[in-house]
Backbone bond lengths (Angstrom), bond angles and torsions (degrees), N, CA, C in turn:
res aa  C-N    CA-C-N  psi(-1)  N-CA   C-N-CA  omega(-1)  CA-C   N-CA-C  phi
1 M - - - 1.442 - - 1.531 111.76 -
2 K 1.322 115.88 -39.38 1.441 120.35 -180.00 1.550 110.90 -66.03
3 N 1.332 116.58 -40.43 1.464 118.53 177.35 1.524 109.68 -64.63
4 N 1.346 117.11 -37.16 1.447 119.97 178.66 1.547 110.63 -64.03
5 N 1.345 117.23 -35.22 1.461 121.38 177.38 1.514 111.14 -66.38
6 F 1.335 116.46 -37.85 1.458 118.82 177.01 1.513 110.94 -64.94
7 I 1.335 116.96 -42.22 1.455 121.00 178.52 1.533 110.68 -64.83
8 L 1.324 116.19 -40.51 1.438 121.12 177.74 1.527 110.95 -61.71
9 G 1.327 117.10 -42.88 1.460 122.19 175.80 1.503 111.87 -61.20
10 T 1.352 116.28 -40.07 1.452 121.70 179.78 1.549 109.96 -62.62
11 K 1.340 114.93 -42.07 1.470 118.16 177.86 1.532 111.71 -62.73
12 R 1.364 115.77 -38.24 1.441 118.90 178.10 1.535 112.68 -67.01
13 S 1.346 116.60 -20.35 1.458 119.33 -178.21 1.517 114.59 -86.75
14 F 1.323 118.40 -5.64 1.458 120.92 -178.41 1.535 114.37 -56.01
15 P 1.328 117.94 -45.44 1.494 118.17 177.56 1.522 112.36 -60.17
16 I 1.340 116.80 -34.82 1.480 120.33 178.50 1.510 109.04 -65.49
17 I 1.315 117.53 -45.93 1.471 122.71 -179.50 1.519 110.80 -58.39
18 I 1.357 115.81 -46.65 1.450 120.36 -178.88 1.542 110.95 -61.06
19 G 1.311 115.99 -38.22 1.473 120.14 179.30 1.535 110.88 -72.92
20 Y 1.323 117.54 -32.07 1.474 121.00 -176.88 1.530 112.76 -72.10
21 I 1.308 116.01 -35.48 1.463 119.68 -169.61 1.545 113.49 -56.41
22 P 1.335 119.84 -53.17 1.488 118.32 -178.61 1.518 112.26 -65.94
23 V 1.351 116.62 -35.94 1.455 119.34 -178.99 1.519 111.48 -69.34
24 A 1.328 117.12 -39.98 1.433 121.77 177.61 1.549 111.83 -64.16
25 I 1.337 115.59 -41.20 1.458 119.75 176.36 1.519 111.17 -62.64
26 T 1.321 115.32 -40.09 1.453 120.29 178.02 1.549 111.43 -62.05
27 F 1.340 115.14 -41.52 1.459 119.29 178.36 1.523 110.49 -62.33
28 G 1.322 117.55 -45.91 1.462 120.16 178.73 1.536 112.64 -60.25
29 I 1.358 115.60 -42.08 1.477 118.63 178.53 1.504 110.84 -64.41
30 L 1.336 115.97 -40.26 1.473 120.78 179.37 1.508 111.20 -61.20
31 C 1.326 117.28 -43.49 1.460 122.03 178.67 1.534 110.39 -60.71
32 K 1.300 115.52 -43.88 1.464 120.11 179.71 1.520 110.54 -65.42
33 G 1.336 117.25 -40.28 1.455 121.08 178.82 1.548 112.07 -64.25
34 M 1.323 116.83 -26.16 1.477 119.82 179.33 1.518 111.00 -97.39
35 N 1.343 115.23 12.32 1.496 121.98 175.56 1.510 113.36 60.97
36 L 1.330 116.70 32.37 1.448 120.49 174.18 1.525 108.86 -84.37
37 P 1.334 119.09 139.31 1.451 121.33 179.63 1.519 113.95 -67.41
38 L 1.328 117.06 160.26 1.462 122.56 -177.21 1.552 111.54 -58.20
39 I 1.335 117.76 -31.37 1.467 120.50 -176.82 1.525 110.54 -62.93
40 Y 1.333 117.62 -30.73 1.451 121.51 177.86 1.532 111.19 -65.75
41 V 1.341 113.95 -42.52 1.461 120.08 178.77 1.527 109.31 -64.47
42 F 1.306 116.79 -45.80 1.490 122.36 -178.44 1.508 110.45 -61.42
43 L 1.327 118.68 -51.27 1.453 122.39 -174.23 1.532 110.86 -69.40
44 S 1.317 117.97 -42.59 1.459 120.11 -179.42 1.503 112.09 -66.95
45 S 1.350 118.22 -33.94 1.462 121.02 -178.68 1.524 112.26 -82.29
46 F 1.305 118.19 -37.60 1.447 120.81 -175.67 1.533 114.03 -95.27
47 V 1.326 116.62 -18.93 1.484 119.43 179.46 1.526 110.36 -107.92
48 L 1.309 116.24 -56.40 1.473 119.48 178.55 1.524 110.77 -67.51
49 Y 1.307 116.62 -51.32 1.480 124.05 175.59 1.510 112.28 47.67
50 S 1.316 114.97 63.90 1.474 120.60 176.42 1.508 107.59 -152.16
51 G 1.302 117.23 104.82 1.487 121.74 -172.96 1.488 113.66 -49.66
52 A 1.336 119.14 -57.85 1.450 122.18 -177.23 1.548 110.93 -62.12
53 A 1.321 116.73 -40.50 1.459 121.26 179.71 1.522 109.97 -66.44
54 Q 1.319 119.12 -36.81 1.447 122.68 179.21 1.521 112.15 -64.76
55 F 1.320 115.65 -44.23 1.466 119.76 178.26 1.548 108.74 -66.06
56 M 1.290 116.07 -38.98 1.474 119.80 176.10 1.503 110.81 -61.39
57 L 1.325 116.45 -43.63 1.448 123.27 178.84 1.521 111.51 -55.81
58 V 1.325 116.14 -47.01 1.467 119.88 -179.89 1.517 111.19 -62.06
59 G 1.319 114.96 -46.29 1.486 118.32 179.64 1.514 113.10 -62.04
60 F 1.328 117.69 -40.84 1.430 120.91 -179.15 1.529 111.58 -69.66
61 M 1.301 116.49 -39.32 1.477 120.58 175.83 1.530 112.54 -60.69
62 A 1.342 113.53 -40.04 1.480 117.82 178.95 1.504 111.30 -66.40
63 S 1.366 116.97 -30.37 1.463 121.03 -177.46 1.529 110.63 -85.35
64 G 1.299 118.78 -6.03 1.466 122.08 177.07 1.519 113.26 83.13
65 M 1.282 117.79 21.92 1.494 122.19 179.40 1.504 110.19 -66.89
66 S 1.319 118.26 146.38 1.464 121.44 -179.65 1.523 110.42 -67.00
67 L 1.335 116.36 155.01 1.447 121.63 -177.98 1.548 110.98 -63.65
68 F 1.347 114.91 -37.12 1.456 118.41 -179.45 1.555 109.93 -65.90
69 G 1.321 115.20 -42.86 1.461 119.44 176.79 1.508 113.08 -61.21
70 I 1.341 115.38 -39.91 1.483 119.59 177.28 1.507 110.69 -63.21
71 A 1.347 115.96 -43.19 1.462 120.52 -178.83 1.532 111.27 -62.68
72 I 1.346 117.85 -41.14 1.446 121.22 179.52 1.540 110.67 -65.52
73 S 1.310 116.18 -43.89 1.477 121.48 -179.94 1.528 111.04 -60.86
74 I 1.318 115.65 -46.77 1.479 120.30 -178.58 1.530 109.97 -66.40
75 F 1.328 117.14 -37.58 1.460 120.73 178.05 1.542 109.64 -61.79
76 L 1.339 117.00 -45.76 1.461 120.75 179.49 1.514 111.33 -62.16
77 L 1.318 115.14 -40.49 1.475 119.94 -179.37 1.533 111.05 -62.73
78 N 1.337 115.89 -35.92 1.458 120.53 -172.05 1.548 113.73 -96.73
79 T 1.314 117.45 5.61 1.460 119.50 179.52 1.521 111.77 -60.64
80 R 1.319 117.62 -26.19 1.467 121.63 179.01 1.518 110.34 -59.49
81 L 1.327 118.45 -28.37 1.443 122.11 -178.04 1.542 112.18 -67.59
82 F 1.319 116.89 -25.96 1.481 120.47 176.26 1.522 108.54 -63.75
83 L 1.329 115.70 -45.43 1.467 119.86 179.96 1.513 111.37 -65.85
84 M 1.317 117.00 -40.74 1.462 121.23 178.82 1.514 111.46 -62.66
85 S 1.329 117.02 -46.45 1.453 121.45 179.03 1.531 111.82 -60.77
86 A 1.342 113.96 -44.15 1.482 117.89 179.65 1.506 111.89 -64.94
87 S 1.319 116.42 -38.51 1.470 121.59 178.51 1.511 111.45 -60.45
88 I 1.311 117.36 -47.75 1.445 119.98 -178.65 1.558 111.63 -69.25
89 S 1.322 116.03 -44.16 1.455 121.14 -175.26 1.523 111.57 -65.42
90 I 1.348 117.34 -34.84 1.452 120.72 178.50 1.516 112.15 -72.15
91 A 1.345 113.65 -40.81 1.477 118.54 -176.18 1.521 112.69 -72.65
92 I 1.321 116.53 -26.08 1.464 120.46 -175.36 1.502 109.88 -114.07
93 D 1.322 117.64 124.28 1.461 121.72 -178.89 1.555 112.38 -103.32
94 K 1.367 114.66 6.02 1.440 117.83 -177.81 1.513 113.37 -102.32
95 L 1.348 115.78 9.93 1.469 120.44 176.94 1.546 108.42 -87.88
96 N 1.316 115.98 135.60 1.434 121.80 176.44 1.530 109.89 -67.60
97 S 1.327 117.62 121.51 1.468 121.27 -173.86 1.517 111.97 -62.21
98 Y 1.334 118.82 -27.22 1.464 122.25 178.56 1.544 110.34 -69.23
99 C 1.307 116.16 -18.41 1.498 119.37 -177.07 1.506 111.86 -94.38
100 F 1.347 117.63 -3.65 1.453 120.25 -176.19 1.532 113.08 -54.32
101 P 1.366 118.90 -45.88 1.492 117.42 -179.06 1.530 112.31 -60.21
102 F 1.317 117.35 -40.33 1.481 119.01 179.42 1.527 111.27 -71.75
103 F 1.334 115.02 -36.97 1.456 119.24 178.58 1.534 110.07 -61.99
104 G 1.339 116.34 -44.36 1.446 120.66 -179.59 1.529 112.46 -66.53
105 W 1.316 115.16 -38.24 1.490 120.85 -178.15 1.520 109.38 -65.57
106 L 1.332 118.83 -39.54 1.449 122.13 -177.19 1.535 112.92 -84.29
107 L 1.313 116.99 -8.34 1.468 119.95 -177.46 1.515 112.42 -70.11
108 T 1.326 116.13 133.10 1.451 123.82 175.66 1.531 109.33 -128.55
109 D 1.322 116.05 171.74 1.458 119.08 177.36 1.536 111.39 -57.45
110 E 1.341 115.73 -39.58 1.464 122.58 -175.76 1.532 110.97 -70.88
111 S 1.345 115.38 -46.42 1.470 118.69 -179.31 1.545 110.98 -67.39
112 F 1.334 115.81 -33.84 1.462 120.20 177.92 1.553 109.23 -63.75
113 S 1.332 116.84 -39.45 1.459 120.93 179.54 1.522 109.34 -63.68
114 V 1.346 118.13 -45.23 1.451 121.58 -179.05 1.537 110.12 -63.18
115 L 1.349 115.85 -45.95 1.450 120.05 -178.49 1.509 112.35 -66.86
116 S 1.327 117.97 -32.94 1.458 120.48 179.74 1.530 111.36 -67.19
117 F 1.316 117.51 -31.00 1.472 120.89 178.72 1.527 112.64 -87.06
118 N 1.333 117.71 0.61 1.458 120.83 -178.70 1.531 109.97 -132.59
119 K 1.321 117.90 36.95 1.467 121.31 -174.52 1.532 113.00 -62.23
120 D 1.334 116.74 -28.17 1.432 119.94 179.97 1.509 113.99 -72.08
121 K 1.337 116.15 -19.22 1.461 120.58 -177.20 1.537 112.37 -101.50
122 I 1.320 118.04 -8.54 1.441 120.41 -170.30 1.517 113.75 -72.03
123 D 1.322 114.97 123.93 1.452 122.58 162.46 1.521 105.31 -137.62
124 T 1.289 118.15 -174.60 1.492 120.01 -177.76 1.511 112.54 -56.87
125 Q 1.326 116.53 -46.30 1.439 120.87 -177.36 1.549 111.48 -64.05
126 F 1.293 117.51 -43.82 1.465 120.18 -179.39 1.507 110.90 -65.61
127 A 1.355 115.64 -41.68 1.481 117.57 -179.12 1.494 112.31 -62.33
128 F 1.345 117.47 -44.33 1.460 119.31 178.09 1.508 112.61 -70.99
129 G 1.330 116.34 -25.60 1.475 117.43 174.20 1.494 112.60 -66.61
130 V 1.329 117.03 -31.62 1.463 123.22 175.88 1.511 112.37 -76.08
131 E 1.327 117.19 -34.96 1.457 121.67 -171.45 1.530 115.52 -91.61
132 I 1.308 117.20 -39.49 1.453 119.66 -171.52 1.538 114.91 -69.77
133 P 1.326 120.68 -47.13 1.475 119.17 179.96 1.533 114.53 -58.46
134 P 1.356 119.10 -43.71 1.473 117.77 176.34 1.515 112.58 -63.32
135 Y 1.342 117.08 -33.28 1.480 120.79 178.87 1.528 110.49 -58.88
136 F 1.315 116.69 -49.13 1.461 119.57 -179.71 1.519 112.43 -71.02
137 A 1.345 116.16 -34.35 1.467 120.07 177.25 1.512 110.46 -62.85
138 W 1.329 116.57 -43.44 1.468 120.06 179.30 1.522 111.54 -63.61
139 G 1.298 117.33 -46.70 1.481 121.22 -178.92 1.520 112.23 -65.48
140 I 1.304 117.11 -46.58 1.464 121.51 -177.06 1.540 110.96 -64.41
141 F 1.310 116.31 -45.05 1.480 118.76 -176.19 1.525 112.35 -78.16
142 S 1.337 116.93 -17.53 1.474 118.89 169.74 1.517 110.17 -66.22
143 I 1.308 115.68 -42.12 1.454 122.39 177.81 1.520 110.58 -67.11
144 V 1.347 116.64 -41.75 1.463 121.92 175.39 1.520 109.96 -56.65
145 G 1.340 115.93 -44.63 1.463 119.86 179.67 1.501 111.84 -63.63
146 F 1.333 117.17 -35.22 1.447 119.61 178.81 1.532 111.49 -63.73
147 Y 1.319 116.64 -41.26 1.458 119.40 179.30 1.520 112.55 -75.31
148 I 1.332 117.18 -29.35 1.439 119.76 172.36 1.535 111.20 -62.84
149 G 1.330 114.26 -35.24 1.456 119.75 -179.86 1.546 111.81 -63.10
150 E 1.330 117.41 -26.16 1.464 119.58 178.17 1.505 114.48 -63.98
151 F 1.352 114.96 -27.22 1.467 121.07 -176.95 1.509 113.24 -98.53
152 L 1.308 118.54 -5.57 1.433 121.84 178.33 1.504 112.15 -88.68
153 P 1.339 117.13 145.82 1.499 118.97 175.27 1.514 110.66 -58.18
154 K 1.308 116.02 152.67 1.468 120.46 -177.05 1.528 113.02 -58.80
155 F 1.326 116.71 -38.16 1.459 119.01 -177.24 1.538 110.91 -66.83
156 V 1.350 116.11 -27.26 1.452 119.24 178.36 1.523 110.02 -71.47
157 N 1.349 115.12 -42.33 1.474 120.28 176.93 1.522 111.72 -58.38
158 L 1.349 115.58 -43.73 1.456 119.53 -179.44 1.508 110.56 -68.20
159 A 1.334 117.28 -31.90 1.453 120.05 -179.68 1.541 113.24 -67.77
160 M 1.337 115.90 -17.19 1.454 119.37 179.80 1.527 112.01 -63.16
161 S 1.356 115.75 -27.28 1.459 118.11 178.24 1.545 109.99 -65.66
162 M 1.315 116.64 -34.22 1.478 120.12 175.18 1.538 110.66 -70.09
163 G 1.333 115.70 -36.59 1.421 120.19 177.36 1.543 110.95 -62.44
164 L 1.328 115.42 -36.50 1.472 120.93 177.68 1.534 110.37 -63.12
165 L 1.351 115.42 -43.05 1.463 119.27 177.34 1.524 110.20 -60.38
166 G 1.332 116.72 -41.52 1.452 120.53 178.71 1.532 111.58 -63.26
167 L 1.355 116.40 -37.28 1.458 120.02 178.18 1.527 111.30 -62.29
168 F 1.325 117.78 -44.53 1.427 120.87 179.42 1.539 112.63 -64.54
169 V 1.313 114.23 -37.95 1.505 119.65 177.84 1.518 108.63 -64.21
170 A 1.324 117.04 -43.51 1.452 122.48 -178.66 1.544 110.67 -62.36
171 L 1.332 117.74 -34.74 1.449 121.63 178.33 1.542 110.95 -77.17
172 L 1.309 115.73 -31.11 1.477 120.28 -174.95 1.493 113.59 -79.87
173 V 1.324 117.78 -43.03 1.469 122.85 -173.12 1.510 113.32 -56.07
174 P 1.370 119.68 -49.24 1.478 117.99 179.83 1.523 113.52 -57.18
175 N 1.360 116.81 -37.65 1.455 119.66 179.06 1.506 112.56 -68.81
176 V 1.339 116.30 -36.02 1.472 120.97 177.45 1.518 110.44 -63.28
177 K 1.329 116.50 -38.12 1.460 119.73 -179.38 1.518 111.74 -65.25
178 K 1.327 116.08 -32.55 1.452 121.51 -176.00 1.556 111.76 -77.38
179 N 1.312 116.69 -30.99 1.458 119.02 -173.37 1.520 110.37 -146.71
180 M 1.336 115.99 115.99 1.447 120.04 -177.80 1.515 112.64 -69.62
181 I 1.349 116.95 -19.43 1.466 119.66 177.47 1.553 109.79 -59.85
182 I 1.320 116.76 -32.82 1.486 120.25 -179.50 1.511 110.85 -61.55
183 I 1.364 117.08 -35.93 1.453 120.17 178.53 1.530 109.26 -63.72
184 K 1.288 118.56 -39.44 1.456 121.66 178.91 1.540 110.68 -63.40
185 V 1.347 115.30 -43.39 1.467 119.99 178.30 1.522 111.39 -62.16
186 I 1.344 116.32 -42.87 1.446 121.00 178.65 1.523 111.16 -60.78
187 L 1.322 115.74 -47.67 1.496 120.55 -178.67 1.530 109.26 -64.44
188 I 1.303 118.16 -42.46 1.471 120.37 178.27 1.532 111.34 -60.91
189 S 1.362 114.90 -44.08 1.453 119.72 178.86 1.535 111.66 -59.32
190 G 1.323 115.23 -43.83 1.499 119.45 -179.50 1.518 110.81 -65.99
191 I 1.315 117.15 -40.71 1.455 120.03 -178.41 1.526 110.95 -68.51
192 I 1.315 117.17 -41.68 1.462 122.32 179.49 1.542 109.52 -62.40
193 Y 1.352 116.19 -45.32 1.448 119.35 -179.45 1.523 110.47 -64.57
194 A 1.338 118.19 -43.06 1.436 121.42 -178.65 1.532 112.16 -60.25
195 I 1.353 113.71 -44.48 1.479 118.85 179.66 1.541 111.13 -62.13
196 V 1.321 113.78 -48.56 1.499 119.05 -177.18 1.520 110.56 -63.82
197 H 1.354 114.59 -40.70 1.470 120.38 -177.11 1.538 110.87 -65.34
198 Y 1.335 116.72 -47.63 1.470 119.18 -175.48 1.515 112.99 -77.16
199 L 1.324 117.29 -23.35 1.456 119.55 176.01 1.522 111.54 -76.07
200 G 1.350 114.90 -23.62 1.477 119.24 178.52 1.521 113.35 68.26
201 V 1.352 115.51 31.32 1.467 121.38 -178.08 1.521 110.08 -66.74
202 F 1.321 117.31 -39.76 1.476 122.80 -178.02 1.512 111.04 -113.49
203 T 1.307 114.70 160.60 1.482 120.91 175.63 1.519 107.82 -74.25
204 S 1.345 115.31 170.49 1.447 122.61 -175.96 1.526 111.15 -53.96
205 G 1.310 118.05 128.44 1.454 122.38 177.25 1.504 113.12 98.62
206 W 1.339 116.56 -39.81 1.488 119.88 -176.29 1.533 111.85 -72.88
207 N 1.365 115.68 -21.85 1.465 117.60 174.17 1.508 112.17 -64.84
208 I 1.371 115.43 -31.93 1.469 119.43 175.72 1.503 110.76 -68.68
209 V 1.307 117.26 -45.35 1.471 121.84 178.56 1.519 111.38 -56.97
210 F 1.340 115.21 -48.54 1.465 120.23 -179.69 1.522 111.08 -61.27
211 S 1.328 116.67 -42.31 1.454 121.69 -179.75 1.521 111.44 -64.59
212 I 1.298 117.46 -40.36 1.484 122.01 178.50 1.531 109.68 -60.97
213 I 1.349 116.76 -46.53 1.480 121.05 -177.42 1.511 109.81 -64.12
214 I 1.314 118.83 -50.05 1.492 121.53 -177.59 1.506 110.69 -64.70
215 S 1.330 117.37 -44.67 1.479 121.94 -179.15 1.530 110.51 -62.96
216 S 1.307 117.37 -40.15 1.432 120.79 179.08 1.515 113.01 -63.60
217 I 1.318 116.00 -42.42 1.472 122.42 178.31 1.509 109.97 -61.99
218 L 1.332 115.82 -49.93 1.457 119.48 179.16 1.512 113.12 -64.46
219 G 1.360 115.62 -34.34 1.463 119.35 178.81 1.522 112.16 -66.05
220 V 1.332 115.69 -35.85 1.512 119.95 177.68 1.504 109.04 -61.12
221 F 1.335 119.08 -45.60 1.436 121.70 -179.19 1.525 112.57 -66.78
222 L 1.341 116.12 -41.72 1.439 120.58 -179.45 1.524 112.16 -65.07
223 I 1.330 115.76 -49.35 1.441 120.25 -179.67 1.521 110.50 -67.33
224 G 1.320 117.76 -38.95 1.456 121.18 179.04 1.528 112.09 -61.29
225 D 1.329 115.76 -45.40 1.469 119.26 177.67 1.505 112.00 -61.18
226 N 1.324 115.18 -39.50 1.470 121.09 -177.51 1.552 110.15 -65.75
227 E 1.336 116.51 -40.72 1.437 120.08 -179.23 1.528 111.90 -69.54
228 L 1.338 116.51 -33.08 1.431 120.13 178.32 1.534 112.16 -66.88
229 K 1.329 114.03 -36.80 1.481 119.81 177.84 1.532 110.27 -66.21
230 D 1.338 117.34 -36.47 1.463 121.06 179.49 1.525 111.12 -71.47
């Protein structure tokens, strides 16, 4: 039965894998276009394993941001995963407690969504069936993208950075349409970053960290007030 649950979880992960493949290839090509060695692609995909954080990592490295600043920024970006892990672990009592660290490490926005809609089926085997295949798909196709980048013209590799911007816009616009509060948070974030950047209060990279912290705090109050009114 447990093996069947793992297979069932694997089947549920197919849509995640299909979505990961083109994005992972794009990440690999982007790394190659920025002349980052293969070890960066391997470690970021198989150890960090966070799509948005990995793209952020590449951009920050290209800008010359300090490693400590990069680590703080990525930590802030991924704090949502603490809440996701807690939500799943509290709701489900059939997960092996010894597996919690690995379960949390492999958890992504997409796998959380799948697990949330299948809470009645979740046990340790099912959870890892959902999480493990996308993990390897992401890592493998990131490396595939890196090698594809070797055969692409240089201008195509450089253009991937614009493609990344388009990806973020595509993810952002639907959410903006649903809630006007998000527009306010975006505008506030831009204004705070512009002020901090032009004042030169912080060294390179730390202005981004400061802007993320302040914008997140203000966003919590704005969104919270909006929900209370609803």
